[in-house]
N, C-alpha and C positions, 0 to 999 in steps of 0.2 A: 482569472475568472473560467470556471468551468464552465462550459459555453454546448449549446446543442449544433446540430451539425451546419446552421445558417451563421455559426460564430455569434449567436445571442446569448449573453450571458445568464445563467442562470443559477450560481451560487460560489460562492469563494468558497473552497476546500481545506477541511477543517485542520485535516493534516500538516498544510503548510504554515509553520507556526513558529513563536519562541519557544525556545527551550527553558523550561523555570530555571532559575539560578537553584544550585547545588546539584542538579542531575546531568544528567549528557546527552546527545541525541540518540545513543545505543542503549540507553536504559529508557528513556521517554517514549521511543518508538515515533515520535511526530517532531519536525521539524524542515529543514528546505527540503526541497523539491522543483526537480525537471529544470529549474533554472537558476544559475549561479553564477557570479562573477569569482573570481579568485586571484590573487597576487599570486604570482610566479613564486618568487621566492618561498611562499608555502608549500606551493606545489609541489616546489625541487626539495622538499626536506622530508616529503610521505615516498612511498613505495612506488606509486605512478598509476596508470589505470592498470587492473589486474586482463591483461589479453584474454586471460580463460574464462571471465566471465561472461555468461550470453545476456544475461538480464539482472540490473541493481549493481551495474556499474557507476552510476551515478551516487548512489546510497553509498557504497564501496568508500569512493572517493571523497565522500563528506564524513566518513565518519575515520577515515584518514586523516582528514584534516584538522579534524575535531582533535584530534591526535600531536599536531603540531602547532595549533593556535585555536581561537575563539572562532566560533560563527555567529554571525551578527544576521541578525533578520529583517525584512523592510515588510513593514505590517500593510502594505498596501500591494493589490494586484498590478502587476505590470506586465501581464502577457494572456494571452486567450487561448484555452486549452478545448478541442472538443476530444471525446474518446473514437478513435479511428477503429474501424469492423476489424481490420489485420493488424491490429496491436499487437507485441509481443509481449506485456505484460498484463493485459485485460483480456476480458471475454472469455473465451474459452483457453485462453492461456494464464489465467491467474492464478491455479494452482502451481504451474510451472513458475508464477513469478513469484511466492510464496517459498517453494523450494529453496530457488536462486538466494532468496534475501536471508535465509536459514545458513545457508553456506556463509555469505559473507558477513553474518553476525558471528557466528561461530571464528571467524577471520581474526575479527576485529575484537573478540573476546581475546582470543588466543596472545594476540601483540600486548594486550594491556593485561594479562593475564588475570583474568576473569575466568568464574565459571561459568561453560558455556550451555551447559545444558537447563538450568534455570530463566537463561534469559529466552534460549530458543521458544523451550516450552512455554515461557508468559507470554511471549511473541503469539504464539496457535492458537492460546488460550481465548486471547484477545479475541483475536482473528473470528474465532468461531462463535465468542459471545456477542461481536458485531452483527454477525452473518445471521443468528436464531432472532436479534431482534430487529432486523430488517425483515426476515418470516415473518413474527410474529407482528409488524407495522401491514404488510403485504396483506396480510390475510382481514385486516381490518376494513379495507379498501371495499366499496361496491366492485368495483371488477373483478375482484377477487370471488365475494359472495356471488355475482352474476355467473361466473364462468363455474362455480362448482354445481350452481344451480341449475345450468345446462347440461354440464358434465355428468352429473350425477346418474343419469339411468346409463349413461355408455359403460360409467365404473362400475353399476352392480351389476350389468348385463356380462360385463369380461367378469366377472366374479363367478358370475353362474355358468358362464363356458367352461371355465377353468376346473370346475366341479367334476 
């Protein structure tokens, strides 16, 4: 469960899901996350953890494991997760997280002999689409409209002072 700071469940993250039959985690972009159990024999068939990676090492490992076996998803929340203000992949580090994920995608494409450019571009296009959807949803809220109404005089004053 994705939780608030008191570990009260808010939602089940949409990115934790089964990868559809006939596609891969690499192509689909969603699948395993944060908590995984792995048989040692499959881990030993991979290159192991990449010590170079600062972020996305879990995604890198899932992609490597997918190359040697089948990923199985348990469609039931098994743990509580909350956003930590000091997170290395969220908040102020979210752009850095996307860059490291692109590095991981490129490495997986190279191992699999796939076109890196298309997959990486598709990843960033999808992130941009989701960001724009969230911005549009935020603009519809009462808090946004009220904030805009209250800040409008200050915005106009700043524009006048710049002239």
